[in-house]
N, C-alpha and C positions, 0 to 999 in steps of 0.2 A: 111800275118797273116791269120791263120786258123779261118774260121767262126764258132761260137758256134752253136751246134745243139740243137734243141728244146728238152726239158726234159718232156716227157709225164707223168712220175711219179709225178713230181713236180706240173704239171698242175692239175692232179687228186687230189692231196693233197689240193691245194688251193680251188678247187671246193668243196671238202668235207667239209672243214672248213667253206666256205661261206654258203653252204646248212645248216650246223649245226647251224650257227649263225642265219640264217633266221628262221630255225625251232624253235630255242629257243625264238626268238622274237615273233613269232606267238603264241607259247604256253603261253608266258608271257602276251600278249594282251588278249588271251582267258581267262587266269586266272583272269585278272583284270575285264574283262567283266562279268565273273561268280560271282566275288566278289560283283560288283556293282549291279547286278540284283538279286542275290540269297542270298548271305551271309552278306550283309552290315548291315541289322538290327540286326542279331545275334552278329556280331563282335562289332558293336557300342554299343549294349545293354549289352555287357559282363560286369560282376560286377568288373572286373579288369581294365576296361577302366575309368581312373580317369577324362578324359576330359568330360564325360557325366555329372558328378556332377557339373561341372562349368556352365552347361546350367541353373541350378537353380538360378544363379546370375542374370539372365535376363528374366527368365520365371517362372510364378507361376504354380506349378505342377497341372496338370489337374485332373478331377474327374474320379473315377471308379464307373460305374453305373450298376445296374441290367439289365436284358433283357428288362424290361418295364420302365427303366429310373429312378428307385429309387436310391438315392445316397448311395453308400457303403463306399466311401472314398472321402474326399475333403479337400482342403487347406483353412483355415480361416485366414484372415488378421486382427487381433485384436491387434494392436501395433506391434506384430511380427507374422510371419507365423507359424502356427501349423497345423499338419495333424489331421483331425477329422474323426472318424469312428462311424457313427450314430447308428449302430447296436451292438456296443461293441464287445463282445466275439463271437457273433453268426457266423460271417464270418472271424474270426481272422486268421485261418490257410489258407484258400483259397485266401482271399484278401491279407493277409500278413501285413507287416509293412514296413515303409521306414526309420525308425530310427534304430540305432544299426545294420546297414546293411539293406538289402532288401530281402523280401521273397514273395512268392505267386505272385499274380497279380501285386503287387507293383514292383516286380523284372521283371516279364515277360513283363509288359507294360511300363517299365521305359523310354525307348526311345520315345515312343509316348506321354507319359504324360509330358515329358520335351521338346516337340516340339510344335510349335505354327503355326497355319494356319489362324490366324486372317487376316482381311483385310489389305493389304499392306500399305495403307495410315495410318490406325490406328496403325499398328506396328511402322511405321516411327515416328508418333507423340509421341508415348509412349517412343521410344528410345531417342528422342530429349528432352523429359520432364523428363527423368531419371526414368520412370515407367516401371515395368515389363509387359510383354505380358502374356496373359492367355494361358496356355497349352491346348493341345487337350484332349478330353475325351475318355476313353476306355469303350465301352459298352460290357458287358459280356454276357455269356450264362446263368448266374445264375438266378434262380427263387426264389424270396424272400419268397413266400408262402410255397414252398417245403422246403426251408432251415429252416424256422421257424417250420414247422411241424416235420422235422427231429430232430431239436434241442430239441423241447418239448417232443417228443416221447422217445428220448434217456435219457432225464432228467439228473440226476446227476451221472449216471453210466459211467464208462470208456468204450470207444469204438469209433466206427465210422459208419457213414452212407454215402454212395456214390450213387448218382442218375445220370443216363446217358440216353441219347436219342440214341437208338441203331442204327438207320439208318443214323445218322449224326455224332455221337461221341460227341455231345455237353454234357458238364458236367452241369447238371441242379442244383445240390446241392452237397455240401461236408461238412460234419460236423465231428469234432473231439473233443472228451471230454477226460480228462479235458482240458479246454482252458485257455485263458488269455485275458485281455482287452488291445487292442493295444493303447487305449487312454492314458493309464497310464504305458506304457511299460518302459519308462525311469525310473520312480520311482520303478518299480517292477523288473527291470532287474537283479540286484544282487541276489535277492531271487530266481528268476526263474532259474538261471544258477548255483546256489550254489550246492555243493556236497550233502548237507543235504536234498535237495529237490528231492524226488523220484517219483514225479507225472508226470514228463516229459510233462509239459503243452505246451512247444514250439514244440513238435513233432506232425506233421500232421499224425495221425494214419491212415487216409484214403489212403495215398500214401507211408508212411514210416514205418508204423507199420507192423511187420511180425508175423504171427500166424500159428499154425498148422490148416489146413483147415477143419479137421474133415470130416464129411460125405458129405460136399459139394464137396470133391475130388472124390466122387463116380461118379460124372459127367465124370471126366477124365477116370476113370476105365471103365465105361460103354462104352465110345467112343473107347477105345483100344480093349475091348472084341468084340464089334460090328465089328470093322475093321478086326479082326482076324477070326471072325465067321459070315460073312455077311449073310449067308443063314440059319444058325442054332442057332444063339444066343438066340432065343426065346425058344429053347429046354432045356435050363439050368434050373434045379430045385434044391431046397435045403430044408431040413427039419431042422427047427430051434427049439432048446429046450432052448434057452437063453444063452447057452455056446457052444463054438466051441473049441474042443481040438485037437491039432495036436502035436504028440510027447509030449514033456514036457511043451508045451505052451498052454495057454488058452485065447481065445478072447471072451469077453462077449458083448451082445447087451446092449444098454443103459438101465441102471437100471435092467438088467437081463430079459428084456421083452422076452417072448416066442412067436415067430411069427408062428410056425407050418410049414406046407408045403407051400413053396414059389416058384412061378415062378420068373424069373429075374425081370419082371416088378413089381411084388409085393414086392420083396426084395428091389428094388430101392425106391419104394413109402414108404415102412415102415422103410427104412434105416437099414436093417438087416446087422449087422457087420459080423456075421458068414458066411452069403452067400458071401459077398465080400472078406472075408479072404480066402474062398475056391476058389472063382473065380480068385483071385490074383495068385494062384499057377498054374493056367492053361495058363496064358499069357506069351508071349515071352518078357523077360526083356529087350532085346536089342531094340525091336520094341517099348516097352513102353518108353524107354529113348528117342527114336527118336520123339515120340509123344509129350512128355513134352517139348522137345526143340522146336518143331513146335508151341506149345502153349505158348512159351516165358518164360518158367521157365529157370532160370540161364542166361537169356538174357536181353538185354536192351529193355525197353518198348518204344513205340512211344508216349512219354509223355513229356511235357515241364516242368511240376512241378518237384521239387525234389522228388525222390522216392527211395525205396529200391527194390532190385531184389528179386523175389520169387525164392526159391531153391528146387530142386529135386535131391537127391543124389544117389538113388538106381541104381546100375550098374548090368550088367550080373554077375552071380556068387554070388549074395547076399544070405545071410543065411536066414533060414526059418523065424526067428523072424522079421527080417527087412521086408521081403515080407508081412508077416501078418499085421504088423503095417502100412506099407505104403499103403496097399490095402484099409485101412479104414481111410486114411487121417491123420495118426499119424506118429510116428517115427521122422525122420529128415526133412520131408517135411514142408516148410514154405511158406506162401502166404500173399500178401498184399490185402486189400479190393478192391483197384482199379483194380488189376489184376484179381481177382475173378469176378468183375463186367464186365471187358472187355471180358472174356471168355463167360460169360452169354449173353452179348450184341451180340457177334458173333453168338451164337445159335439163338437169337431172330432175327438176320438180315440175316438168310439163310446161315450162315457160314462165312460171310465177316466181318472182324474187321475194324471198322472205327476208325481213330486216335482220341483219346479224345482231346477236346480243350475247352478253357475258354473264349477267346476273340472273340466276334461276329463282331465288327467293331470299327473303330476309327473315331471320329467326331471332327470338330473344335468346339470352344466354341459357335459359331453361329449355330451349328447343321449341317454343311456341311459334307457329308461323305468323309473321306480322304482315308480310306483303309477298305476293306471288307475281312473277313477270311471265306473261303469256306470249307465245309466238304471234307475230303480226306480219301480214303480207304488205309489201310495198306496192306491188302491182305486176302487170305482165310486161316482160321484156320482149316476148315473142309469142306466137301462137303455139298451141299444144302440138299441132302438126309440124311446125318448124322445129320445135324442140325434139320431136321424135326423129326427124330426119337427121339432125345434127348428132343426136345420141347414137344413131346407127353408124354414121360416118366415123365418129370417135371410137366406136367399138372396133371398126376395121383397122384403125390406127394400131390397136393393140394386137389384134389377131393376125394381121398380115403386113404391118408397117413398122414405123420407127418406135412404137411403144411396146415392143416385144418384151422388154425387161419387166413389165408388170403382168405378163401373161402367165396364168397358172390354172391348174385344174380345180383348185380349191374354191375359187370364186371368179366372177367375170368382171372385167374392168373396161370402161370407155374413157379415152383420154386423148390428149394432144401434147406432143413434145414441141420444143422450140430451142433454137440456138441463135442468140441475138448478138449481132455485132454492135459495138458501141464506140470503138476507137480503133483506127488503123494500127495494126501491129500488135494488138492485144487480144487475148483469148476471148471467145464469146461467153456470154452469160447462158447458163443452162436452165431451161424451163420444163416443167411438166404440170399439167392440170387435168384432173379427171375424177371419176366417181366409180363407186362399186356398191352393190352388184349392178352391172350394166342394165339388167332388166327390172330391177327394183331398188333404186339408189338409196343408200343409207348414210353414205359418207362421201365427202368431197375433199380431195387433197390437192393443194397447189404448192409447188416448190419452185424456188429460184435460187440458183447457186452462182455467185459472181465469178466471172473469169475462169470458168472450169471446163468449157468445151461443149460437147454434145448433150442436148436435153435427154435424148434416148439413152445415152450411156452413163450420165451422171445424175440428172434429176429424177428420172424414172425409177432407178433402183432405190432412191431415198423414199419415194412414194410407196414402192412395193413393201418396204419394211413397216411403214405405217399401216397399210392395208392388212398386212399379215398380223400385226398386233391387234387391230380392230376385230378381225375375224378369227383371231387366235389360231392362225394357220401354221 
């Protein structure tokens, strides 16, 4: 009988399959390791995870606290559990609610609030006695004094205020008007979501409201022009007579103000629309689109709260009217207050954008630290030199331009105002975005007030009250 010869091809196939199976096993173990170390909180805290709600059967939902320990949300046990919000509507959008779904910090911190790190003996006793354990507390980055100052300054006007710490990304305050009272959300729900209600009280205008940025967009235009003319940008001049005509189109400065002969620094400080409409025709539209992509227009933001994307639509080959409108922050450009604040924060932080965040740490009911959230850099939006130039230009807006309402001897401010048209025959939205102290920034304030007129006259004074509160001026 003839002996069978070895088949090298078959052996290679077996080895290939073996290596493939081992490789798949290693990849699977790596994925599980990544899930357990990196993604577990995100997946467990997902709103579609129904198992998390069952935690509430054995755990009393923990508290949400301000940075100094004041209660923003807690569960009271008076016959039956109910969630209580001591500040009513003041923190409604940022703290959110936990009935009728979950929003804001109630959603972001859901996993932690429904986890308990009480003493193990105490937990066992409670389990045996049929009592619930006390959930962990989420300590936030929110400053009650700044939130109250922002809410009072905005008053009954529609709009939003966002306050950031530029070198960490901490969100210190976030106010949106009109609001709602989360304590009575159940009774008010049908009214709030009805088609007849046009106030959109449930919308967090700070992260979800999109507005034409008006003259605050001149920050972006300046950055592009500086990049294209690094050595000669200061040579730009413009003679303003209040109206800028190009072919059949006319661009007017706010209320027809005549600025006269302007350097680019002066045009930025005075928010001269004619100068920026002229400047917009000199820039490379392809490079401009690249810059807006870099600044996160049309992109996802590094933000855990629900948000809308800002949009920039001008492409190469755009017509003259689109160029003129876009150059002054009008046209189809749309921006959220948080995004405007993030770009401002990057300027204040030497070009580096820190990821905005709201949760400082998680503590057990006994005060033991369970988890600490640390600042994290997203990356560079611009160079340090570009940030320095823009900061100097924004300082001039306050010292000699449209931002005079935030000028004070108590501290220095750098900022930019804006008055954004959005519909013919209706009043403009008022914008302000800026930081202080100008030479060593510690706080960024971004304000938008709907249909209220001039940014310098309406939004800037609101920012001033927040700066005053922060510096106790």
